[in-house]
C-alpha positions in Angstrom: -11.3 19.1 -14.4 -8.1 19.3 -12.6 -7.1 16.6 -10.1 -7.2 17.5 -6.4 -3.5 17.9 -5.8 -2.6 19.6 -9.1 -0.2 22.5 -8.7 1.4 21.1 -5.6 5.0 19.9 -5.5 6.2 16.9 -3.3 9.7 15.8 -2.9 9.9 12.1 -2.5 13.1 11.1 -0.6 11.9 7.6 0.2 13.1 4.1 -0.8 11.6 0.7 -1.5 7.9 0.6 -0.6 6.1 2.5 2.1 7.2 5.9 1.1 7.2 5.3 -2.6 3.6 3.9 -2.3 2.6 6.9 -0.4 4.1 9.4 -3.0 2.6 7.2 -5.9 -1.0 7.9 -4.5 -0.2 11.7 -4.3 1.2 11.6 -7.9 -1.9 9.9 -9.2 -4.0 12.8 -7.6 -2.1 15.4 -9.7 0.9 16.3 -7.5 4.2 17.0 -9.1 6.2 14.3 -7.3 9.9 14.6 -7.8 12.1 11.6 -6.5 15.2 12.8 -4.9 17.7 9.9 -5.3 21.2 9.1 -4.6 23.6 9.4 -7.6 24.5 6.2 -9.3 22.1 3.9 -7.3 18.9 5.7 -6.5 16.0 4.1 -4.9 17.0 0.5 -3.7 13.7 -0.9 -5.4 15.3 -0.1 -8.7 17.3 -3.3 -8.1 14.5 -5.4 -6.8 11.9 -7.5 -8.6 11.4 -10.7 -10.5 13.2 -9.7 -13.7 17.0 -9.8 -13.2 17.6 -7.8 -16.5 15.5 -5.0 -15.3 17.3 -5.0 -11.9 20.6 -4.6 -13.7 19.1 -1.6 -15.6 18.1 0.1 -12.3 14.5 -0.3 -13.5 13.4 -3.2 -11.3 9.8 -4.4 -11.3 9.4 -3.4 -7.7 10.4 0.2 -8.6 8.2 0.3 -11.7 5.2 -0.6 -9.5 5.2 2.4 -7.4 6.8 5.2 -9.3 5.0 6.0 -12.4 3.9 9.7 -12.7 7.0 10.9 -10.9 10.1 12.8 -12.0 13.6 11.9 -10.8 16.6 14.0 -9.9 19.8 12.8 -8.3 21.4 14.8 -5.4 24.4 13.9 -3.2 23.0 15.0 0.2 26.3 14.5 1.8 28.0 17.1 -0.4 27.7 20.8 0.8 27.0 21.8 -2.8 24.4 19.0 -3.0 22.7 20.2 0.2 22.5 23.7 -1.3 20.7 22.3 -4.4 18.4 20.5 -2.3 17.5 23.5 -0.1 16.8 25.5 -3.2 14.5 22.7 -4.4 12.7 22.6 -1.0 12.0 26.3 -1.4 9.9 25.4 -4.3 8.1 22.4 -2.7 5.0 22.0 -0.6 5.8 18.7 1.1 8.9 16.6 1.8 8.4 12.9 2.5 11.3 10.7 3.8 11.7 7.3 5.3 15.3 7.4 6.8 15.9 6.2 10.3 15.1 8.8 12.8 17.8 11.4 13.2 19.4 10.9 9.7 17.9 14.1 8.2 19.0 16.1 11.2 22.5 14.8 11.0 22.6 15.9 7.4 21.4 19.3 8.4 18.2 18.9 6.4 15.7 18.0 9.2 12.4 19.6 9.8 13.7 22.7 11.5 16.3 23.4 8.9 14.0 23.0 6.0 11.2 25.1 7.5 13.8 27.9 7.6 13.8 27.7 3.9 10.0 27.0 3.5 8.1 27.9 6.6 4.8 26.4 5.6 6.4 23.1 4.6 4.5 19.8 5.2 7.3 17.4 6.3 6.4 13.7 6.7 8.8 11.2 8.3 7.9 7.5 7.7 9.7 4.9 9.9 9.2 1.6 11.4 8.5 2.6 14.9 8.2 6.4 14.9 10.5 9.2 15.8 10.7 8.3 19.5 10.3 5.4 21.9 12.7 2.6 22.8 12.7 1.0 19.3 13.0 4.1 17.2 16.5 3.4 16.2 15.9 -0.3 15.2 16.0 -1.2 11.5 12.5 -2.1 10.3 11.3 -4.2 7.4 7.8 -5.3 6.6 8.1 -8.8 8.2 9.6 -7.3 11.4 6.6 -5.1 11.7 4.1 -7.9 10.9 5.6 -10.0 13.7 5.8 -7.3 16.3 2.3 -5.8 15.5 0.5 -9.1 16.2 -0.5 -9.6 12.6 1.5 -12.9 12.2 0.0 -14.2 15.5 -3.6 -14.2 14.0 -2.5 -15.4 10.5 -2.9 -19.0 9.8 -4.5 -21.6 12.0 -3.5 -23.0 15.4 -1.1 -25.4 13.7 0.5 -22.9 11.3 0.5 -19.5 12.9 2.3 -17.3 12.9 2.4 -16.7 9.3 3.3 -13.5 7.5 0.6 -12.0 5.2 1.6 -12.9 1.6 2.3 -9.4 0.6 4.0 -6.4 2.5 1.0 -5.4 4.4 2.8 -3.3 7.0 4.6 -1.3 4.3 1.3 -0.7 2.4 -0.6 0.5 5.5 2.4 2.8 6.4 2.2 4.3 3.0 -1.5 4.8 2.9 -1.4 6.4 6.4 1.3 8.8 5.2 -0.6 9.7 2.1 -3.7 10.4 4.2 -1.8 12.5 6.7 0.0 14.5 4.1 -3.2 15.2 2.1 -4.9 16.3 5.4 -2.0 18.7 6.3 -2.0 20.2 2.8 -5.7 20.8 3.0 -5.4 22.6 6.3 -2.4 24.6 4.9 -4.7 25.9 2.1 -7.0 27.3 4.8 -4.6 28.7 7.4 -1.2 28.7 5.7 0.3 26.4 8.5 2.9 23.7 7.8 3.1 20.4 9.6 5.5 17.7 10.9 4.1 14.3 10.4 5.5 11.2 12.3 4.2 8.0 10.7 5.0 4.7 12.5 4.6 1.6 10.4 4.0 -0.4 13.7 1.2 1.9 14.7 -0.4 2.1 11.2 -0.4 -1.7 11.1 -1.9 -2.0 14.6 -4.7 0.5 13.7 -5.6 -1.5 10.6 -6.3 -4.6 12.7 -9.6 -3.5 13.8 -11.6 -6.1 15.7 -8.5 -8.1 16.5 -7.3 -5.3 18.7 -10.7 -3.9 19.9 -11.9 -7.4 21.0 -8.9 -7.4 23.4 -9.0 -3.8 24.4 -12.8 -3.6 25.0 -14.0 -7.3 25.5 -10.8 -8.7 27.0 -10.8 -11.5 24.5 -7.4 -12.6 23.1 -7.4 -12.9 19.3 -6.6 -16.4 18.0 -5.6 -17.7 14.7 -8.5 -19.1 12.9 -7.2 -19.8 9.4 -9.8 -19.0 6.8 -12.7 -19.0 9.3 -14.5 -15.9 10.4 -14.3 -15.4 14.1 -17.7 -13.8 14.2 -19.9 -16.2 12.3 -20.4 -19.6 10.8 -20.7 -20.6 8.0 -18.2 -17.9 7.1 -14.9 -18.9 5.6 -13.3 -20.9 2.8 -14.9 -24.1 1.5 -13.8 -26.8 -0.9 -16.0 -27.4 -3.9 -16.1 -29.7 -6.9 -13.5 -27.5 -8.5 -11.6 -24.7 -6.5 -12.1 -22.9 -3.3 -15.0 -20.7 -2.5 -15.3 -18.0 0.1 -18.8 -17.9 1.7 -19.9 -15.2 4.2 -23.4 -16.4 5.4 -23.2 -14.0 8.5 -26.9 -13.3 8.8 -29.6 -15.8 9.7 -31.4 -15.3 6.4 -28.2 -15.8 4.5 -27.7 -19.1 6.2 -31.2 -20.2 5.4 -30.8 -19.3 1.8 -27.3 -21.0 1.5 -28.9 -24.2 2.7 -31.7 -24.0 0.1 -29.2 -23.3 -2.6 -27.0 -26.2 -1.9 -30.0 -28.5 -1.5 -29.7 -29.0 2.2 -32.6 -27.1 3.7 -32.8 -29.5 6.7 -29.6 -28.1 8.1 -31.5 -25.1 9.3 -33.5 -27.4 11.7 -30.5 -29.3 12.9 -30.2 -28.4 16.6 -26.4 -28.0 16.1 -26.9 -25.2 13.6 -30.2 -23.5 14.5 -28.8 -20.4 16.3 -25.7 -18.3 15.4 -23.8 -19.4 18.5 -24.7 -23.0 17.9 -23.2 -22.7 14.4 -19.9 -21.3 15.7 -19.7 -24.1 18.4 -20.3 -26.7 15.8 -18.3 -25.0 13.0 -16.3 -28.0 11.8 -19.5 -30.2 11.6 -21.4 -27.6 9.7 -18.4 -27.1 7.3 -18.2 -30.8 6.5 -22.0 -30.9 5.7 -21.7 -27.9 3.4 -18.6 -29.1 1.6 -20.2 -32.4 0.8 -23.0 -30.5 -1.0 -20.6 -28.1 -2.7 -18.7 -31.0 -4.3 -21.5 -31.2 -6.9 -20.3 -27.9 -8.7 -17.2 -25.9 -9.3 -16.7 -22.8 -7.2 -17.4 -20.4 -10.1 -20.9 -21.7 -10.6 -21.7 -21.7 -6.8 -20.5 -18.1 -6.6 -23.1 -17.1 -9.4 -25.9 -18.9 -7.7 -25.2 -17.7 -4.2 -24.7 -14.0 -5.1 -27.9 -14.0 -7.2 -29.8 -15.0 -4.0 -28.0 -12.6 -1.7 -25.5 -14.8 -0.2 -22.0 -13.3 -0.3 -19.6 -15.6 -2.1 -16.5 -15.6 -4.4 -13.9 -17.8 -5.8 -10.3 -17.8 -4.4 -8.4 -16.4 -7.3 -4.7 -16.1 -8.2 -3.2 -12.7 -9.0 -3.2 -13.5 -12.8 -6.9 -14.6 -12.6 -8.0 -11.5 -10.8 -6.2 -9.1 -13.1 -7.9 -10.8 -15.9 -11.4 -10.8 -14.3 -14.2 -8.8 -16.1 -14.9 -6.8 -13.0 -11.3 -5.5 -12.8 -11.1 -4.9 -16.5 -14.4 -3.0 -16.5 -13.0 -0.5 -13.9 -9.7 0.0 -15.8 -7.7 -0.6 -12.7 -4.6 -1.5 -14.7 -2.7 1.4 -16.6 -0.7 0.4 -19.5 2.2 2.3 -20.9 3.2 1.1 -24.4 6.9 1.8 -23.6 8.9 3.1 -20.8 12.5 4.6 -20.9 15.1 2.2 -19.6 12.7 -0.7 -20.0 12.2 -1.2 -23.7 8.7 -2.8 -23.5 5.2 -2.3 -22.2 4.9 -1.5 -18.6 1.6 -2.0 -16.7 0.9 -0.8 -13.2 -2.2 -0.6 -11.0 -3.8 2.8 -10.5 -5.5 4.1 -7.4 -8.1 2.1 -5.6 -10.8 4.8 -6.1 -12.5 6.8 -8.8 -13.5 10.4 -9.0 -16.4 11.8 -11.0 -14.2 14.9 -11.9 -11.5 12.7 -13.4 -10.0 9.4 -12.4 -6.6 9.4 -10.6 -3.9 7.8 -12.7 -0.1 8.2 -13.4 0.4 10.4 -16.4 3.9 9.1 -17.2 5.8 5.9 -16.9 8.4 5.5 -14.1 11.4 7.6 -14.7 15.0 6.5 -15.2 17.5 7.5 -12.5 18.0 11.3 -12.7 16.1 11.7 -15.9 14.8 15.0 -15.0 17.8 16.5 -13.2 18.7 19.0 -15.9 15.3 20.4 -16.5 14.4 20.6 -12.9 17.6 22.2 -11.9 17.3 24.6 -14.7 13.9 25.6 -13.3 15.6 26.4 -10.1 17.9 29.0 -11.8 21.0 26.9 -12.5 22.7 27.4 -15.9 24.0 24.7 -18.1 27.6 25.3 -16.9 26.7 25.3 -13.3 24.7 22.0 -13.7 27.8 20.5 -15.5 30.1 21.7 -12.7 27.7 20.3 -10.0 27.7 16.9 -11.8 31.6 17.0 -12.2 31.9 17.7 -8.5 29.6 14.7 -7.6 27.0 17.1 -6.0 24.3 15.9 -8.3 
């Protein structure tokens, strides 16, 4: 069966992570995603990643991670001839996604109003740090800036180490997921009533929305969220515990789970200890309970405890490294990683993670490896009606 977004064309004008991550999700769902890049340099992520050689080839690991399944063209949007090429491309597109600072596309003469004159039912999505209005709209925004302003860093770490940034670009990621959701919703409505849409995604707001209880406890209960390290604010014992070998996360959030946990570790008497009998008692005496549990956990490694606890209905799991989890039987069984035997411009196998869900009608996945800069310019421009001589002239003039 065809994927849900098959037949739709999306122009990806984005750089680095939030926008490319958004468009990567849409590409895996079958959309024809065309990256519109700056001639000569392209997406900044082409120069980012842990392999300097790939960075020098403009195929950095950061780019490879988010751009499989897309095609690439280069257009100089500051050139009048380049603008004309872009407008012709927009006429064939269903959605345009950009992450310039607010106002940049309008100054180029390629903002929402200008593009809807070309394609009235266009879905236009602008991703920015703070949104298209408000006092911070013109500020530059990177993931760590948003993590700090959003409150994420204030609740990450413990009282001695906060604020800490989350160890991956969580604000960029939530911004990208929010944009993908909004674009898909707008495209769905367009199928029903033919209307386009202008979408304004704020990374700050997307990150705040993702914080759930940390925000609602303040808004509704008036309780200021505090950094608690690896402890769960709502329950105890619920957090990270030392074992005989490795760290173990345990989430005994229910009374019956606490009782079973004590039996498994050979300490059933803890359930009768006045300090630990009731849920609120355990939260009050969290440190003492943790010490008792860790003493018992020292008898076995984390991996063994995880099996024992999960078999009895107590949620538990080892704390793994990225290489360990990618090699885990659960991840392998679900085929999360897509392998390309070779990729243009890379010269070796490229592996990327797929979407985080599966479809009974056919799993989403990128059909092609990430493209080299401008790899599809000639074929796509030919599809717009440009002849070989016209394309050569546009390239000579620096328009593409």
